[in-house]
Every structure is written in structure tokens, then in C-alpha cells.
N, C-alpha and C positions, 0 to 999 in steps of 0.2 A: 595523539591518537594515530594509529597506523592506518595507512591508506588501504582501502578495501580492495584495490586492484592488485596489491602485492600478494605474491603467492604465500599461502599459509603453510607452516611447517607441519608435516604429518604428525598426527597424534600418536603417542606411544601407548602401547597396550599395557594396561595396569594389571591384567590378570597374571597370575603366577604360572610359570611353565612347570609341567610335570617333571619331577626329579628323575633323571636317568643317568646312572654313573657312566663315565667314559671308558673305564678299563674293562677289558674282556673278563678278567677274573671277578671283578665286583658285579658285573652284569650276570655272570654265571651263578654267583652266590645268591643274588636277588631272585633270579628265575627259579633256582632250585628250591629256595624257601617258599616261594609263591606256589609252585606246583605241589610241593609236599602238603602245604596247608589246604589247597584245593582237594587233594586226594583224601585228607582227613575229613574234610567237610562232606565229601561224598559218602564216606563210610558211616558217619553218624546216623543219618535217618534210617537206613535199613536195620542197623543194630538196635536202635531204640524201638522201632516197630516190632522187631522180633521179640525184644524183652517184654513189651506190653502184651503181645499176643500170648506168650507163654504164661504170663502172670494171670491173664483172664482165663486161659484154659485150665490152669491149676484151680482157680476158684470154681469153675464149672464142674470139674471132676470131683472136687471135695463136696460140692452141693449135691451132685448126683449120688454120691455114696451116702450122704446124710439123708437123702430122700428115701433110701431103701429101708430106713428104720420104720417108716410108716407102713411098709408092706407086712411087717411081722407084728405090729401093734394090734391089740384087740379092736375089731371093727375098723381097723386102719385109722385110728384116731389116737393122737398123742397129746399129752398135756402141754399147757403153755410153757411150763418150766423146761420140759424136754425139748420143745420146739426152740426155745431161746438158746439152750445149750447147743443144739445141732446147728443152728444158724451161726452162732458165735464161733463154733469150731470150724465151720466151713468158710467163715469170713464173708458171709453174704447176708442179705436182709429178707430176700424172698426167693422161693424156688417154685417154678411152674413147669408142667410137662404137657405137651400136646401129643395125643395118640389117637389115631383113626379120626382125625378132624376135630376131636374134642380137647379143649384146653382145660387142664385141671390144676388148681393151686394146691401144691403139696405142702409147703412150709411158708408161713407168712409172718413177717415181723411188723413193726410199726410202720404206718404209711408216712411218706414224705410229702411235704407241701410242694416242693419243686420237682417237676417231672425229670427223670433221669434221661441222659442221652443214650442213643442206641449204637451198639457195635454188633454186627451180624458176622460171626466167624465162618458161616457157611459160604456166603457169596460176598467176598470183600474185594473191591477193585484195588489196583496197585496204588493209585493216587490217594485214596482214603486210608489205605494201610500205612502209607508213609507219613501222612499228615495227622493221623490219630494221636501219636505220642505228644505232639505239640498242643493239640486240643486239651489233652489231660494236664500238661504242665502249665498251660496258660489259662485254664478255665476258672481258676479261683477255688477257694475252700468250700466245703459243705455240699459238694456235688456227689451224685451217684451215677453209676453206669449200668445200663441194661444190656446184658450179653445173651445172645442166642447162638446155640451150637448144637451139633449133632451128638446124641447120647452114645456112650460107650458100654455101659453096664446094664442097660435095659432097652427093651424094644419100644421105640416111640418116634414120632416125627421129629421133634426137637426138644431141647431143654432150655428153659429161660430162667436166668437168675438176675437179681438186682443186688449190686455190691457198692459200698462207698469207695470212692477213688482216692481217699486221703492217703491210705497206706501205699496205693500204687504210685501216687505222686511222690511220696517220700522216697520209696525205693528207686523210682525212675530217676529222681534228681541225684541220688547217691551214685547210681549206675552211670549217669551221664558224666559226672565229674571223674569217676574212675576211667571211663572210656576216653574222655578228653585228655587226661594225664597220660594214659597208656598210648594214645594216638600221637601225642606230642613227643613222647620219648622214642617211640618206634620211628615216627616220621623224621625226628631230628637225627637219630642214628643213621637211618637209611639215606636221608638227604645229605648228611655229612660225608658218608661213604661215596655217594654219587659225586658230590662236589670235589672231594679229594681225588677221586679217580679221573674225572674229567680234567681237573687242574693239572694232574700229573701227566696224563697222556695227550692232552690237547692244548691247554693254555700255556704251560711252560715251554713246550716246543715252539709254539707260535711266538711267544715272547723272545725266544732265542733267535728265531728267524728274523723277527722285526728288528732286534738290536743289531744283528749282522747287517741288515739292509741300511739302517740308519748310519752305522759306522762306515759302511762302504760308500754311502752317498757323501758323507763328510770328508773322507779321505780314502780313495780307492787303494792307495799304497799301504794303508795301515794293516799290519799282519793280524791284528785283532778282529778285523772285519771279515776275515776268511771263515766261512762256515764249514766245518768238517761234517759231512753227512753221517748220520747215526746208523745207517744201514737198515732202517725200518722199511717194510714193504707196503705200507699203507700210503694214504694221500700225503701225510706229513713227510714220510720218507721221500716220496716223489718230489714234493716241493723243495726239500733240502737239496736233493740231487740236482734239480733244475736250477736252483739258486747258485749252487757251486759252479755249474757249467756256465751260467750267465756271467758270474763274476770273472771267470777265467776268460771268456770271450771279450768282455768289456775291458779287462786289463790289457789283453792283446791289442784290441782296437785303440785304446788310449795310448799304448806304447807306439803303435804305428803312426797315430796322429802326431805324437810328440816328435817322432823321427821325421815325419813329413814337414812339420813346422820348422824343425831345425834345418832340414834340407832347403825349404823355401827361403829361410833367412840367409843361408849361405849363398844360394843362387842369387838372391837379391843384391848381395854385396858384390858379386862378380859379374852381374849382368851388364853393368855399365862398361866395364873394361872389355867384356867379351864382344859387345856390340861395336866398340871402337876397333877391336881387332878385325872383326868381320868387315867393317867399313873399309879398313886398309886393304883387306884381301880383295874386296870388290874393286877398289881403285887399281890394284895390281892386275886384276883380271881384265879390266878395260884397256890397260896398256898392252897386255899380252894379245888382246884381240886385234891390235894394230900391226902385229907381226905377220908378215906374209909367209907363213909356214903352213903347208896343208895339214900336217899332223896337229899343230896347235889349233888351227881353225876347226878341225874335227872334234877336238876335246873341249873347246871353249863352251859350247852349249851345255854340256853336262856339268862343267865347273860352275857356270852361272846359275843353273838350276839348283845345284847343291848349296851355293852360297845364299841364294834367295831363301831356300828352305831353312837354312841355319839361322838367318836373320829373323825369319818369322817365328821359328822355334824359340829363339832367345827372347823374343818379345812376349810369347805366350807362356813361357815357363813359370813366370810369376803367378799366373792364374792357376796353374796346376799346384804350385806351392800353397795356394789357398784352397786346395781340394776342389777347384772348379776348372773345367775345360771350356774354351770358347765354343759358342754354338756353331754347329757345322753348317757350311754353306753347300747344301747338297745340290748336285746337278749330274747329268749323265757323264760318266767317265769311262773311257775305253779300258776294259779290264786287262787285256793282254799287255798294253803298254805300261800300265801300273804295276803289273807283276814283274815285267822285265826291269823296271826302274828299282823296285824294292829288292829284287834278287841281286842287282848290281851293288846296292848299298849294303846288303847282308853278306856280300862277298861269296856268292855262289858262282861257280865256274866249272869249266871242264876239268881243271886240274885237281879239284877237290870235290866238295859236295856239289852236285850239279842240279840244275833246275829242269824239271820235266813238266812243261805247261801243256795242258789239254784245252786251254781256253782259245776259242775262235777269235781271230783278229777283229771280227765285227761285233763281238759281245761287249755290252756295256752294263754298268751298274749305276744306281743313283747313290752318290756319296760325295763327301767333301774330298777333293783330290789329295790335299796334304794329309788329312787325317787317315784316309784309306792307305796312303803310302806308309804312314807310321805303323798302322796295324799290321800290314803285310810284312814290312821290314822287321818288326819285332818278332813275329812268328817265324819267319825264315831264319833270322839270326839265332834264335833259340834252338831251332832244329839243327843248324850247322854246328853250333857249339856242342850240343848233346852228342851228335855223331862223331865229332872230332875227339871227344873224350874216350871213345872206345879204343882201347890200346890195340887189341887184336881183332881185326875186322877182315872178313874174307871177301865181302862184296862192297862195291863202291857206294858211297852215300848218295841219296837223292831226295829231293823234295818235289812232290807232284801236286799240281794245282788244277782244279776243275771247277766248273760252274754248273749248277742246276737251277732252273727257274720253275717254281711251282707255288700255287696258292697266292699269287700276287707278291711274292718275295723272291729275292735272289740269294742263293746259298752258295757261298764260296768255300770250297773244301780244300784244305791243305793237309797232305799226308806225307810222312817221312818214314824211312826205314831205320830209325835210330833205336836206342835201347828201351824206349818207353819211359813213362813217368813213374817214379817210385810210389808205392802205395802210401807211404807216410806223408807224401807231399800233395796227394790228390785233393784232400779236403780243403787245404788252404792254397790251392794253386793260383787263385786270382787275388790273393790278399797281398798288399804291399809288404815287403820285407819278410814275408812268411812263406811264400810259395816257390822260392828258388830251389831248383834241383841241382844247381852247379855250384861247386865250391868257389866262394868269393863273389857269387851273384847277389844282387839286391832283391830280386823278385819283383821289380817295378815294371818290367816289360809287359808281362801278361796283364797286370793290373791296369796299366795305361791302355793297352789294346782293348780290353773289355769295356773300360769306361768310355772310350771313343765310340765303340760299337753301340753301346746303350744310348749314347748321346744322339745317334742316328735313329733311335727307335727300334734298333735290332738287338743282337746279342752275340757273344762269342762263347762257345762251349767246347768242352772236351768230349768228342764223340766216342773215341775208342783209344785204348793204349795197351801195350803189352810188349813182349820181347820182339814181336815182328814190326813194331813201329807205333807211331802216334798219329791220330787224326783229329784236327780241329775243324769246327764248322763256324763260319762267319755268316750270320744271317743279316741281310740288309733289306728293309722294306721297299716295296715298289719294284716295278719291272721296267727297265729302260729299253727303248727301241734299239734295234741293231743299226749299225752304221750304214748298211746297204739298203735301208728303208723298210723292207718287208718285216713284219712282226715275227718275233721268235715264237715258234710253236711251243705251247705249254707241255711239259713232260712231268710225269710223276716223280716224286722225290726218289732219287736213286741211292743205293748204298754207298758209303764212302769208298773212294778208290783205295785199293791196296797196293802195296809196294812189292 
């Protein structure tokens, strides 16, 4: 016997679930058939009610014409034989007319033991009009109907007839079957056309899109997974076009990731040897520092900073190979000194492309020093290489740097007077291996710079470009105090400097 304290397994529901097909085509067929049947059921009641009303009116008009025979008979009295013939010809059992408030029995047949049910055609509500045919069909044999209607061929308040409903039931049953068969045929044909049309214009294109998505998910490089847009201008056509663009973008992203993975694997293999080389270079720099030469002593701090930065970069390069950058250690950094150091690494000088800094020596930004150096160096190096590619150039090349502080953020603006970014490269300017504008370039510089800027909570964007030059904006969150203690006055965002 099981312990009562043990948890009991949940009881399974024994009830059947409603069958609902999984395919869109099967669901469409089922819903089409259901709606067509519902439409046919809605048509049947008014059609039967109209048939019954017309049959009753025909009996009333025939009885009214038969009652006129009494007007021409001597003393307005007809024999029982003529009365029976008139009633049989009209298909009724009794005819009465009310005129000026007086009800007069014109033709009378044998009386019935069971009282007939009443149908007043003068004032009939919609509900009773629709339900009357079912009362006739389901009422049973041997019944009669008492009909009251307005006369057409004589002046009277109304005419009243009593007629057996057996003939009405027989005719209505035959008409019902004819109507059902006709409704089924028409509804089946219309439903089939609707189903085929929707299947052709909606279901099949959706199946085509679904198959392309499934194949693309299984193997993005499979040529069969490519969906060729049909050129339709409706929602299906838009979905096909967007799927085609999405597949192209995903293939480009997957190719970039594959190249980055290969790059990371290659860097991982050489990282150990590179660090050994840099360690040897550091040891050589320490020996050079012991040389009593003023020029060597002046150059040693820069060499040591470069070696330290190279060692740190070699240590962090594996993280980038894994598409991750180390978290920035943000702190106030003197921007002018950072710009000078980045310009030196980017090989900006008086002999070639020069640096024009408008940054005050007291200005600071909140950033990771090493990552800020990489961002500025990449931007300046790209600007120098673009300017040097111009074969015939009348004016010297220059890179201008300025700083604006507004809305609690620092905006570093770098503008050059180079040839500008080609239009074909602007959409993928910040994508690895896709945004390079220089022959032989990898396109990693701007991708790395933007990733580092976004890691600070900021961004790097292309503000303007054209034949007169290119302007990049580096936005860094926060506002650092100036080195000379007083707070920097907030100024509105100024337009990018022009060369």
C-alpha cells in the first residue's frame, strides 16, 4: 500500500480533445466547408417561409374567386354539390368574409373535430414567419390551417379560409429537399472555388516561404534555401522580399563570424610567440634605459608605453576573437594628451597629414585610456590612409579634433578633408570585413572602434561625408571635470567642424 504522504501523480484527462488539423491547407478546407454549410442553413428558413406564405396566398385567392359564385346565384344560395365543387377546386374547406364588422360564412364544408392553427398574413412577425414552416412540417398528419388575409377581388375587412395542410406539407417537404440539394451543389461549387483561390494565392506562397525558412535554418549555405521573390505587391510579396533580405544579411553575418572565428583561432596560435617577443623587447628596453644618452632617455617613455599597450592588446585579442571586448575601466582622461598619443601612432605629422587639435589641454573625458587610444588611433589612421590614396591633391591633408559637452555627454568630433566615404560602403561601414573603403583593407578598424564606444555606453557614428571630407562623432557618456578645477560651462551641441 502506498504511503499517503507520497505525492500523487496528476490524473490524466480522459476527455477527447476537439480534432483540429495542423496544416494551414486542411484548416482552410475545414473552415470553408463549415462556413458554406452555415450560409446554407441561414438560407433555408426564409426560403421555406416564403414558399409557405405563397402557397397560403394561392389558397386564399382561389377561395376568394370561388366565393364570388355565391354573388350571382339566386338568392345568393348555392347547392351543396356546387359548394363541394367550389371548395375542392380552391383546395379549402371553409370560406368566410368579414365586411363592415359583420362576419359572414360564404362556403362551408364538413366541420373538423380538431381546431385548426391560425396564420394571419396581415400582421405576421418575423419570428413567427420564419418558424411557421417548421410547425407545418413537424405538426403531424390530419391538421388544418386557418388563414386570414386581406381580400383582393372584393371589398371587405378580411377573408378567412380553412384548408388542410397535408398538401402543403407534401409540397414543402419536396421543396425542402430540392432546396437542400441545390444549396449543397451551389455551396460546394462556391466553397471549392474559394478554397482553390485561397490555396493558390495564400496557402501555397506561405508553404513556399515556410520551406525556404526551414531549409535555411537547416543549412544557410544550401542554394535551395534561397527564396526568389515573386514580385507580388501584397503582403505575401513583402514577406518574400523581407525574407530574401534577411537571408542575405544573415549569410553576410555568418560569413563575418566565420572569418572572425578563423582570425581568433589564428591569433590564438601566435599569441604565445608574440608575447614572448614582446617580453624580449621589454627586456631590451630596460637595458636601453641604462644608457646615458639624452636622446635615448627622451624616447624611452614612449617606447615603454607602446610596449605595455602591445602586451595588453596581445592579452585581450583573444577576447575579441570570441566577439567580446573586455569591460572598460572608465575614469577621467585628459583628451588632448590622448589625441596627441593616438596621432603619433597613426603617423600624423607635419610632413604628411597633420593634426589640428582644438582640444583644450584642460579638457577631460570619462573613458578607458587604452580603449580610447584604440578608437582615436583607428579613426586617425583611416583618415590618413584615405587622404594618402588621393593621387592628385592640391591642399595638404589634415585631421581636426574638437570636443563639445552637452546634455551630460562628451562629443569628440574628428573631421578630415579626405575624399569622403563611397556611397556603396556607407551602409556596411561598421561591419567587420564589409565596410572597408581601401583596397586590401579588412574593415575591422571602424568595427572595433564602434564596439569599444558602445562598450562605454556611447556610440560612434558617421556624421557627414562628401567630396569635402568626412566627419565622425564619438559620444561618451558623462562629463569629466577640467584639470584646472572649475567646471566646464555647458554649451549647446555645435555643428561638426569643417576643413
